[in-house]
C-alpha positions, -999 to +999 in steps of 0.1 A: +000+000+000+030+023+006+039+018-030+005+032-039+010+061-015-016+048+010-002+054+045-033+052+066-052+022+080-062-003+054-090-028+059-087-058+036-115-083+031-105-118+021-130-137-001-141-170+014-120-190-011-088-171-006-081-182+029-049-202+021-016-191+007-003-221-013+031-206-019+038-204+019+013-231+030-004-207+054-039-203+067-048-166+063-082-164+080-083-153+116-056-136+138-029-162+133-013-175+101-012-212+108+014-234+090-004-260+068+026-281+058+014-310+079-023-304+069-022-313+032-059-320+033-066-283+040-045-273+010-063-298-013-096-286+000-087-250-009-079-261-044-114-277-046-129-246-031-114-225-060-129-250-085-163-247-069-161-209-070-150-209-107-179-232-116-207-215-097-223-181-095-209-157-069-237-152-043-248-188-045-214-204-039-207-178-011-240-187+006-234-224+002-200-220+018-214-200+047-242-225+053-218-255+052-193-237+076-221-228+100-235-263+101-202-280+107-192-254+133-224-261+152-217-299+149-181-294+162-193-274+192-220-299+200-215-324+229-210-355+207-179-375+212-162-405+196-173-397+161-148-401+132-151-365+120-146-352+156-115-374+159-102-360+125-108-324+136-091-330+169-061-344+151-059-312+130-062-291+161-033-311+177-012-304+146-017-267+150-003-269+185-015-251+217-031-217+213-010-195+237-038-170+242-068-192+240-088-214+263-070-248+266-103-266+268-121-249+239-105-240+205-111-205+191-135-200+162-108-195+136-091-228+148-125-246+145-129-232+110-095-244+100-101-279+115-134-284+098-124-267+065-120-299+043-154-311+053-169-277+049-157-277+012-173-311+007-206-298+018-201-265-001-197-286-033-229-305-026-249-275-017-237-255-048-243-285-071-276-283-090-277-321-091-272-327-053-288-297-036-323-312-034-314-348-041-330-373-017-296-391-014-278-360-003-271-372+033-258-406+020-236-388-005-222-364+021-214-394+044-197-412+015-176-381+007-167-376+044-156-413+045-181-422+073-212-443+076-246-427+070-255-435+107-226-414+119-238-383+101-254-358+126-292-355+121-300-322+105-264-316+092-274-322+057-310-313+050-329-294+023-315-262+008-317-232+032-343-205+022-315-180+012-301-204-013-335-214-026-344-177-033-311-172-052-318-204-072-351-189-084-334-157-095-346-135-068-321-116-047-325-119-009-334-088+011 
């Protein structure tokens, strides 16, 4: 910004699909830039995220991502234990190391977002897909892509398209 003669405070907004620096293997969302060299699934998920964004329409894919992220964050913060996805997420959190300023018993929201990111992108792809978004086998397909049994999928995690996405699908902008 100095090169452009901007010397004041600059607020930068990062689009939802640009949360990873592939050159430096860094997570850019949140206060910390986490090293992703040991979390290759997050790097691969970000490449898939870019493909979803290129294929879809802007507001629709952004809302699909937000909906998927919110659902998985709620599932993560729920009181369920022993689930394969929860074990996967806990392993990713362990790779990040201890948060020096956070609660040792509860990860921060940006850490939860990073830990659940690969699964969020799986759901984003399904929610943004015209074929899958209202398909009756959507829960079974989500479980298959997560690599878990249908019975291990949280009830309500994958349900019908949310109203905001249904409105966009019909060509009406949400208010």
